[in-house]
N, C-alpha and C positions, 0 to 999 in steps of 0.2 A: 234626886229623890223628890217624889211628888206626893201631894196630899189633896183630898177633896174638901173644898170649902163650901159650906152651906150658905143659903141666902141670909140667914140670921146673922152670921158672922160678917158678911160683906154688905149687908143692908141693900140688897138688890131684889128685883121682883122675882116671883116664883118660877117664871119661865126660865130663868137662868139658875136652875136648881143646883147644877153642879158645874164647877170649873176646875181646871187643873192648874196648879201653881206650885212653885218650888221655893218661893222666897222664905217660907217658914223655916226650912231646914238648910238653907244655903250656907249659913254661918257655921252650923255644925259639920256640914260636909267638908268645908274648907279646913276646919280644924282636924278632922279625921285624916284627910289627905296629908296635911302638914306633919301630923304625928307619925304617920306611916312612912313618909319620906325621910323624916329625921331618924326613925328607927333603922331603916335600910342603910342610911349613911353611917350611922353609929356602928352597925354590924360590919359593914365593909371596912371601916376605919380600924376596928379591932382586929379583923383578920389580917389586914396589911401590917399593923403594928406587931402582931404576933409573928408573922413571917420575917419581918425586919429584925426582930430580936433574935430569932433562930439563926438568921444569916450572920448577924454580928457575932454570935457565939460559935459560929462555925458548924451549926447543926444542919444548915442548908447551904449547899455550895453550888455555884454555877458550873455546869458541865458542857463539854462539847456536844452539840446536838447529834442525834442519830438520824434526824430528818435531813434529807439531801438539800432541800431548799434553805433550811435554817443553817446548815453547814456552810452553804455558799455565802450567806449573809455574814456569818461569823468570820469566815476567812477574808471576805472583802473588807470588813471593818479592821481586821488585824493588819492586812496589807496597807490599808490607808494610814493607820497609826504608824507603821514602819516608815512610810514615806514622810510623814510629818516629823518623825524623830530624826530625820536627816537635816531638818531645819531648826528644830526646837528641842529643848531638854524636856524630859518626861514631866517634870513638875509644872511646866508652863503650858502643857497641852490641855485643851478644854474639849468638852463634848461638842461645842460649836465648831471647833476645828475639824473634828472627825466628820460631823454632818456635812460641812462644805467639801472636804476632801473626797468623801465617799458618795456625796449626793444622796443622802438618806435623811429621813425625818428623825426627830428626837425619840419618837415612839419606837421606831425600828431599832435604834441603838439600845434602848432599855429593854426591849423584848429579848435581846441577846446577852446583854451584860449589865451589871449593876453600876459599874464605874470604869474608868480608864485602866486602872490596875487589873481589873478583872479580865480585860482583853488579853493581857500577857499571861495571866494566871490560867485561864481556860485553855488557851492554845498550847502553852508549855506543858500543862498536865496531860493533854491529849498526846503530845509527842512523847512524853516520858512513859506514859502507859504503853504506847506502841513499841517503844524501845524495849521495855521489859517483856512484852509478849514475843517479840521477835528474837530477843536475846536467848530465850529459852531453847530455841531451835538451832542455835549456832554452836558449832563445836569449838571454834576459836573465838571466845567471848571478847578477848582483848582487841583483836583486829576489828571485830564488829563494832566495838565501842567507838573506834576512830572513824570507821566508815559511816556510822550513823550520825555522830555528832558534828561532823564537818557540815552537815546540811543545816544545823540549827545553832551553831556556835554564836552567831551574832545575836540571836534572841536571848541566849543565856548570858551573854555579855551585858546586854541592856538590863537584864534582871539583877545581875550581881552588881553592876555599877551603881544601880539605884537602891542598893541595900534591901532588896525585897527577899523575903524568905520562901519564895515559891519552890526553888529547887530543894531546899531543906525539907519542906512539907512532903514533896514527892518521895524523897529518900525515906522519910519516916513511914510513909504509907506502904512502901513496897519492901521494907527491910524487916526481916524476922527479928533481928537484934534491935531493940529500941533503947539501948543504953545511950544516954546523952553524949558520952565521950566518943562512942562509936559513930553516932550521927554526925557530930561536929567534925570529926576527923575525915569522914567520907565526904561530907559536903565541902570541906576546905580543899581536899585533893581533887575532887571532881571539878569544882569551879575553877581552881587555879590552872589545871591543864587545859580546859576548854577555852577559858577566857584568854589565856596567853596565846593560844593557837589563833584566836581571832585577830591578834596583832600581826602575826607572822603568816600572812595569807597564802604565801607561795608554796608552802609545804603540803604535799599530798598526805592522805591518811597513812600510807605506808611509811613515808619519810618521817612523819611526826611520831608515829608509833615507835619507830626505831630510836628516835632521839629521846623519847620518854623512857624507854627501856634502858638506854645508856645511863640515864641520870638517876633512875630509881631502882631499888632492889626488886627482885622477883615478887617478894611478899607484898610490897607496896602496890605493884601493878595488879596483882591478883586481888588485893583488897579493893581496888578501884572498881572491879567488875564483879565482885562477889555478890 
């Protein structure tokens, strides 16, 4: 910001009638800039804080991206986490571990996930949603259950062994019956069947389906895929 200073103010001769200077307002200018920057930072902080509160309350959830490039990043991070879990327990895994394993920046991780549990949550929810969509088109829903979950039984085992409620949330989301007893029963049966299968890896979907049907009533099997 500039001002015109007269010869009377500067005590110079009349030939230097006008000069340009900005010292008069430099202090005010700096104050204005500081206030403006503080306002912007305060505004951003409140937006982030508001989003964080909604996330913690479950009003905002991380989802598997529909963007191909983002999907590739999310899958790569998930695969990296799975490799790490062969060496470490989930509670000991850090973001730095994933950065090193996947050769990514911290920014890339947080662009896709909020935390390490989110990696499992987002990927499993995507699989469960795919399962529900495909299941509707299947005539033999019991056989499809075993054909589909053989591909993801290890992921579900990690989730259940770490006492995460990811599967239960998926069941609640897709079930018309929201009764707590129904949800708990279906969760327990679903998890028990898939996690046990992860221990006995030699059985094919057809063999395991037969074994389950031998041990459970028809009603229980139907309840599993209802």
